[in-house]
C-alpha positions in Angstrom: 0.0 0.0 0.0 1.5 3.4 -1.0 2.1 5.9 1.8 3.4 9.4 2.2 5.9 10.4 4.8 7.5 13.8 5.6 9.6 15.3 8.4 7.9 18.3 9.9 9.9 21.0 11.6 7.9 23.2 14.0 9.3 25.7 16.5 5.9 26.1 18.2 4.9 22.4 18.4 2.5 23.2 21.3 0.2 24.8 18.7 -0.6 21.3 17.3 -2.4 20.0 20.4 -4.1 23.4 20.8 -5.6 23.0 17.3 -7.3 19.7 18.4 -8.2 21.2 21.8 -10.0 24.0 20.0 -11.9 21.5 17.8 -13.0 19.6 20.9 -14.1 22.7 22.7 -16.3 23.6 19.7 -17.6 20.1 19.1 -21.1 21.4 18.2 -19.6 23.0 15.1 -18.3 26.2 13.7 -18.9 28.3 10.6 -15.5 28.8 9.0 -12.5 26.6 8.4 -10.2 26.0 11.3 -6.6 25.5 10.1 -3.1 24.8 11.3 0.1 24.7 9.2 3.6 23.8 10.2 6.3 26.4 10.2 7.5 25.6 6.6 4.2 24.3 5.3 5.1 20.6 5.2 2.0 19.7 7.1 -1.4 21.4 6.9 -4.7 20.7 8.7 -8.1 22.2 7.7 -11.2 21.3 9.7 -14.8 22.0 8.7 -18.0 20.7 10.1 -21.6 20.0 9.1 -24.9 20.2 10.9 -24.8 16.4 11.7 -21.8 16.6 14.0 -19.2 15.4 11.4 -15.8 17.0 11.2 -13.9 16.8 7.9 -10.2 17.1 8.5 -8.2 17.7 5.4 -4.6 16.7 5.8 -2.0 18.0 3.4 1.6 16.7 3.2 4.0 18.7 1.0 7.6 18.1 0.1 9.5 21.3 0.2 12.9 20.1 -1.0 14.1 21.1 -4.4 14.7 17.5 -5.4 11.2 16.4 -4.5 8.1 18.3 -5.5 4.9 16.5 -4.4 1.8 17.1 -2.4 -0.6 14.6 -0.9 -4.1 15.4 0.4 -6.7 13.3 2.1 -9.8 14.1 4.1 -10.7 12.2 7.2 -14.2 12.0 8.6 -14.3 12.4 12.3 -17.3 12.1 14.6 -17.7 15.0 17.1 -17.5 12.4 20.0 -13.9 11.5 18.9 -12.5 15.1 19.4 -11.8 14.8 23.1 -9.7 11.7 22.6 -7.8 13.3 19.7 -7.1 16.4 21.8 -5.9 14.2 24.7 -3.6 12.2 22.5 -2.1 15.2 20.8 -1.4 16.7 24.2 0.1 13.4 25.4 2.4 13.2 22.4 3.4 16.8 22.0 2.9 18.1 25.6 0.6 20.8 26.9 1.1 24.4 25.9 3.2 26.4 28.3 1.5 29.1 30.3 2.4 32.6 29.0 
């Protein structure tokens, strides 16, 4: 099975779990697209929602090297009830945001 893999560099890696935490806090839906992109754009997330409680998470991987020029996109369907778990796992892996 083909797969795509990319190394992502991010100075503010705490923003990644905050993105999922924001989705979980607004599990009833939102009107616009919520998005997060890594520092150099290798990884992008865009979340939209419908009236039925579905979240559509578009994931974009992009090679930024001169020798490789490719982009992969897919959209994941997430139920609103899964958002708390995703936020907890993102925080577990990347750590909680520091208090400012």
